[in-house]
C-alpha positions as CSV (number, residue, x, y, z in Angstrom):
1,M,56.0,12.3,14.4
2,A,55.0,12.2,18.0
3,W,53.9,15.8,18.0
4,L,50.9,14.8,16.0
5,S,49.4,13.0,19.0
6,V,49.4,16.2,20.9
7,F,47.2,18.0,18.4
8,V,45.3,15.0,16.8
9,A,45.1,11.8,18.9
10,S,44.4,13.8,22.1
11,G,41.2,15.1,20.5
12,K,41.7,18.3,22.4
13,F,41.8,20.6,19.4
14,P,38.9,19.7,17.1
15,G,38.8,21.6,13.8
16,K,42.2,23.2,14.4
17,S,44.3,23.7,11.2
18,I,47.7,22.0,11.1
19,R,50.6,23.3,9.1
20,V,54.0,21.7,8.5
21,F,56.8,23.8,7.3
22,D,59.9,22.0,5.9
23,L,61.8,25.0,4.6
24,F,65.0,23.2,3.7
25,C,63.3,20.2,2.3
26,G,65.9,18.8,-0.2
27,P,64.9,16.1,-2.7
28,G,63.2,13.8,-0.1
29,K,65.8,11.1,-0.1
30,D,69.6,10.9,-0.1
31,S,71.9,9.2,-2.6
32,D,71.6,5.9,-0.9
33,G,67.8,6.0,-1.1
34,R,67.3,6.8,2.6
35,K,64.1,8.8,3.3
36,G,64.4,12.4,4.1
37,S,62.1,14.6,6.2
38,P,59.5,15.3,3.5
39,I,58.8,11.6,2.9
40,L,58.7,10.8,6.6
41,I,56.4,13.7,7.3
42,L,53.9,12.6,4.6
43,E,54.0,9.0,5.8
44,S,53.2,10.1,9.3
45,L,50.3,12.2,8.1
46,Q,49.0,9.2,6.2
47,T,49.2,7.1,9.4
48,F,47.0,9.7,11.1
49,A,44.6,10.1,8.2
50,H,41.5,8.7,10.0
51,Q,42.1,10.9,13.1
52,L,42.7,14.0,11.0
53,R,39.5,13.5,9.1
54,Q,37.6,12.6,12.3
55,G,38.9,15.7,14.0
56,R,38.1,17.9,11.0
57,H,41.7,19.1,10.8
58,S,42.8,20.8,7.6
59,V,46.5,20.1,6.9
60,D,48.8,22.1,4.8
61,V,52.4,21.0,4.1
62,Y,54.9,23.6,2.8
63,F,58.1,22.4,1.2
64,N,60.8,24.9,0.3
65,D,64.4,24.7,-0.9
66,S,66.5,27.4,-2.3
67,E,67.6,25.0,-5.1
68,A,64.8,24.5,-7.7
69,E,66.3,21.2,-8.9
70,K,65.9,19.7,-5.4
71,V,62.2,20.8,-5.3
72,D,61.6,19.2,-8.7
73,D,63.3,16.0,-7.5
74,L,61.1,16.0,-4.3
75,K,57.9,16.2,-6.4
76,D,59.1,13.2,-8.4
77,N,60.0,11.3,-5.2
78,I,56.6,12.0,-3.6
79,V,54.8,10.7,-6.6
80,E,57.1,7.6,-6.7
81,A,56.3,7.0,-3.0
82,Q,52.6,7.3,-3.8
83,L,52.2,10.2,-1.3
84,G,51.0,12.8,-3.7
85,A,47.4,12.5,-2.4
86,G,46.4,12.3,1.2
87,P,44.8,14.1,4.1
88,Y,46.8,17.2,3.3
89,E,47.4,19.9,0.7
90,L,51.0,20.2,-0.6
91,H,52.7,23.5,-1.4
92,F,56.1,23.9,-3.1
93,D,58.5,26.8,-3.4
94,N,62.2,27.5,-4.0
95,K,63.0,30.7,-2.3
96,D,65.7,32.0,0.2
97,F,64.7,31.1,3.7
98,F,64.2,34.6,4.9
99,E,61.9,35.4,2.0
100,V,59.8,32.4,2.4
101,F,59.7,32.7,6.2
102,E,58.5,36.2,6.0
103,A,55.8,35.2,3.5
104,L,54.5,32.3,5.5
105,Y,54.8,33.7,9.0
106,P,51.2,35.2,9.0
107,Q,49.9,31.7,8.1
108,M,51.6,30.3,11.2
109,Q,49.4,32.4,13.4
110,G,46.5,30.5,15.0
111,S,47.3,27.0,13.6
112,A,49.2,24.0,15.1
113,N,52.6,24.1,13.4
114,L,55.7,22.0,13.0
115,L,58.6,24.0,11.8
116,L,61.8,22.3,10.5
117,L,65.0,24.4,10.1
118,D,68.2,23.5,8.3
119,Q,71.0,21.5,9.9
120,H,73.8,23.6,8.3
121,G,72.1,26.9,8.4
122,F,73.1,28.4,11.8
123,R,72.3,31.8,10.3
124,F,68.7,30.7,9.9
125,F,68.2,30.3,13.7
126,S,69.4,33.7,14.7
127,P,68.2,35.4,18.0
128,D,65.7,37.4,15.9
129,V,64.2,34.4,14.1
130,F,64.1,32.5,17.4
131,K,62.2,35.4,19.1
132,R,59.6,35.4,16.3
133,I,59.2,31.7,16.6
134,R,58.6,31.9,20.3
135,K,55.7,34.3,19.7
136,L,53.8,31.6,17.7
137,P,51.4,29.6,19.8
138,F,50.9,25.9,19.2
139,T,54.3,25.6,17.4
140,D,56.9,22.9,17.8
141,T,60.2,23.6,16.2
142,L,63.1,21.2,15.2
143,V,66.4,22.9,14.4
144,F,69.2,20.7,12.9
145,M,72.5,22.3,13.6
146,S,76.1,21.6,12.7
147,S,77.3,22.2,16.2
148,S,80.9,21.3,15.9
149,Y,81.2,23.5,12.8
150,V,80.0,26.5,14.8
151,M,82.6,25.7,17.5
152,R,85.4,25.2,14.9
153,F,84.8,28.5,13.2
154,K,83.6,30.5,16.2
155,E,86.0,33.4,15.5
156,Q,84.7,33.9,11.9
157,P,82.7,37.1,11.3
158,E,80.2,35.1,9.2
159,I,79.1,33.1,12.2
160,N,79.2,36.0,14.7
161,R,76.9,37.9,12.5
162,Y,74.2,35.5,13.5
163,L,75.3,34.0,16.8
164,E,77.2,35.5,19.7
165,T,79.8,32.8,20.0
166,H,81.6,34.6,22.9
167,K,78.4,33.9,24.9
168,I,78.2,30.3,23.8
169,F,81.7,29.1,24.3
170,V,82.6,30.5,27.7
171,G,85.9,29.2,29.0
172,K,87.0,25.7,27.8
173,T,84.0,23.8,26.3
174,P,84.6,20.1,25.9
175,Y,84.2,19.1,22.3
176,H,81.7,16.4,23.1
177,H,79.5,19.0,25.0
178,V,79.4,21.5,22.1
179,H,75.7,21.1,21.5
180,R,74.9,21.5,25.2
181,A,76.8,24.8,25.0
182,I,74.8,26.0,22.0
183,L,71.5,25.0,23.7
184,G,72.5,26.9,26.8
185,Y,72.9,30.0,24.7
186,Y,69.4,29.7,23.2
187,R,68.0,29.1,26.7
188,S,69.5,32.3,27.9
189,L,67.5,34.2,25.2
190,V,64.2,33.0,26.6
191,G,62.7,35.7,29.0
192,T,61.9,34.8,32.6
193,D,58.3,35.8,31.8
194,E,58.0,33.4,28.9
195,Q,56.8,29.8,29.0
196,Y,59.0,28.2,26.4
197,F,60.9,25.0,26.5
198,L,64.0,23.8,24.8
199,A,65.6,20.3,24.7
200,P,68.7,19.0,22.9
201,F,69.9,15.8,21.3
202,S,73.4,15.3,20.0
203,F,74.6,13.1,17.2
204,E,78.2,12.1,16.6
205,S,79.1,11.3,13.0
206,G,82.8,10.6,12.3
207,S,84.7,13.5,13.8
208,N,81.7,15.9,13.7
209,I,78.9,16.6,16.2
210,Y,75.5,17.6,15.0
211,G,72.6,18.5,17.1
212,V,68.8,18.9,17.3
213,I,67.2,21.6,19.2
214,F,63.6,21.1,20.0
215,G,61.5,24.1,21.0
216,S,57.9,24.3,22.2
217,G,55.6,26.5,24.3
218,N,53.7,23.4,25.4
219,H,54.5,20.9,28.1
220,L,53.0,18.1,26.0
221,G,55.3,18.9,23.1
222,L,58.3,18.8,25.4
223,H,57.1,15.5,27.0
224,K,56.8,13.8,23.6
225,F,60.2,14.9,22.5
226,L,61.8,13.7,25.8
227,E,60.1,10.3,25.5
228,T,61.7,9.9,22.0
229,A,65.1,11.1,23.3
230,W,65.1,8.7,26.2
231,R,64.1,5.8,24.0
232,M,67.2,6.6,21.8
233,D,69.5,7.1,24.7
234,K,68.6,5.3,27.9
235,L,71.5,6.7,29.9
236,T,71.2,10.4,29.5
237,G,68.3,11.0,27.0
238,E,70.6,13.3,25.1
239,A,73.0,11.8,22.6
240,N,73.8,8.8,20.3
241,Y,77.3,8.7,22.0
242,D,78.7,8.6,25.5
243,I,78.3,12.3,26.0
244,D,79.6,12.4,29.6
245,R,82.5,10.0,28.9
246,E,81.5,7.6,31.7
247,G,82.1,4.3,29.8
248,I,78.7,3.0,30.8
249,T,76.5,1.1,28.4
250,P,72.7,0.4,28.9
251,D,73.4,-3.3,29.3
252,Q,76.0,-2.7,32.0
253,G,73.8,-0.4,33.9
254,M,71.0,-2.9,33.8
255,F,72.7,-6.2,34.4
256,F,76.0,-5.6,36.0
257,G,75.3,-3.3,38.9
258,M,77.1,-0.3,37.5
259,E,76.3,3.0,39.1
260,K,73.8,5.3,37.6
261,P,75.0,7.8,35.1
262,K,76.2,11.0,36.8
263,K,73.4,13.0,35.1
264,I,70.7,10.9,36.7
265,Q,72.5,11.0,40.1
266,L,72.7,14.8,40.0
267,F,69.1,15.1,39.0
268,E,68.0,12.9,41.9
269,E,70.1,14.9,44.4
270,E,68.7,18.2,43.2
271,F,65.2,16.9,43.0
272,E,65.3,15.6,46.5
273,K,66.7,18.9,47.8
274,D,64.0,21.0,46.1
275,L,61.3,18.7,47.4
276,L,62.5,18.8,51.0
277,T,62.9,22.6,50.9
278,A,59.3,22.9,49.7
279,H,60.3,24.5,46.4
280,L,58.0,22.0,44.7
281,P,54.7,22.3,46.7
282,D,52.4,20.3,44.5
283,T,52.3,17.7,41.7
284,G,52.0,20.3,39.0
285,A,55.2,22.0,40.1
286,I,56.9,18.5,40.2
287,Y,55.8,17.7,36.6
288,D,57.0,21.0,35.3
289,Y,60.3,20.7,37.1
290,V,61.1,17.2,35.9
291,L,60.4,18.0,32.3
292,Q,62.4,21.2,32.4
293,Q,65.4,19.3,33.7
294,G,65.2,17.0,30.7
295,F,63.8,14.0,32.5
296,L,60.5,12.0,32.6
297,M,58.4,11.1,35.6
298,K,59.8,7.6,35.6
299,H,63.1,9.1,36.6
300,A,61.5,11.1,39.5
301,A,59.4,8.2,40.8
302,P,62.1,6.4,42.8
303,V,62.9,9.6,44.7
304,L,59.3,10.3,45.5
305,R,58.7,6.7,46.6
306,R,61.8,6.7,48.8
307,L,60.9,10.0,50.5
308,K,57.3,9.0,51.1
309,K,58.4,5.6,52.5
310,A,60.8,7.4,54.9
311,G,58.0,9.7,56.1
312,Q,59.6,12.8,54.7
313,I,56.8,13.8,52.4
314,D,53.1,13.1,52.2
315,G,50.6,13.3,49.3
316,N,49.5,11.5,46.3
317,I,52.7,10.8,44.3
318,T,51.2,8.4,41.8
319,G,49.9,9.4,38.4
320,I,51.7,12.7,38.1
321,E,51.2,13.8,34.5
322,Y,50.2,16.7,32.2
323,S,46.8,17.0,33.9
324,S,48.6,17.7,37.2
325,L,49.4,21.2,35.8
326,K,45.7,22.1,35.9
327,L,44.7,20.0,38.8
328,P,47.7,20.0,41.2
329,E,47.6,18.0,44.4
330,P,49.6,19.3,47.4
331,I,52.9,17.6,48.5
332,K,53.5,18.1,52.2
333,V,57.0,18.2,53.6
334,I,57.1,16.5,57.1
335,R,59.5,18.1,59.5
336,K,61.0,15.9,62.1
């Protein structure tokens, strides 16, 4: 879990409590024995055991599932995996999501939180729940959503009770862009006065498309998620399939001189335009812009180098990172 490095390995939050909420935990592994989120969470915490103790972090992990049998199976699987004891306290429950969310919400205040929500439960990430989550500081959220299911049954009252599908699917939404459309809807709910970031990743499985929505109020959280996303998808950082239907593979792009994916081309064009019109006056603004567009600084670097070499901008363009937000350096546009 890369998010742990933000709160633990960075050493910037000594003594801060950490809480993990897996509120649709399931039994901990599937029928084929593949590890589920509870086992992966505990294994990650074990990996950071030394840093957790050194940083004086108390860790509480909350597992909930509405089916008591799954919670019982999870307890057995945790013992079998020898994860019952570690640098954490375990809590188990089997309540309805809204009941357990209401009960645990006060405990999310003031701690560093990771909140996992169900992949099939679109009703559990309603605008109201999303608004309450955004009010929580130091909270990263991963929502697993059956995106194609929402699109397929967008006219059903059961879905529209929780999501405004007429605002999600405006016009003709390509099926392979369904998760992008859902992400756009949630982005529209974030107020202009809020600092809150969202990023997607789409998964194709058979004829279905699922998606992850990552949410954080912290640039570092967004950065860590994007690093993982771009490792998984070197072309768009966004899907386990050819989301823009360009027929490019990473090997082709690297070895056979194929053009860059259109997403990267458009980013470079817009980034250059915003730089040369002085909309990005310093390195902090650049770092924020690049992340919010869903890219990393390695994608922005070629544009910065080219413009500086051409004498169109001036300033220190190396080492632009998270610290640039607090200590920005000016980037000057040179008019000719």
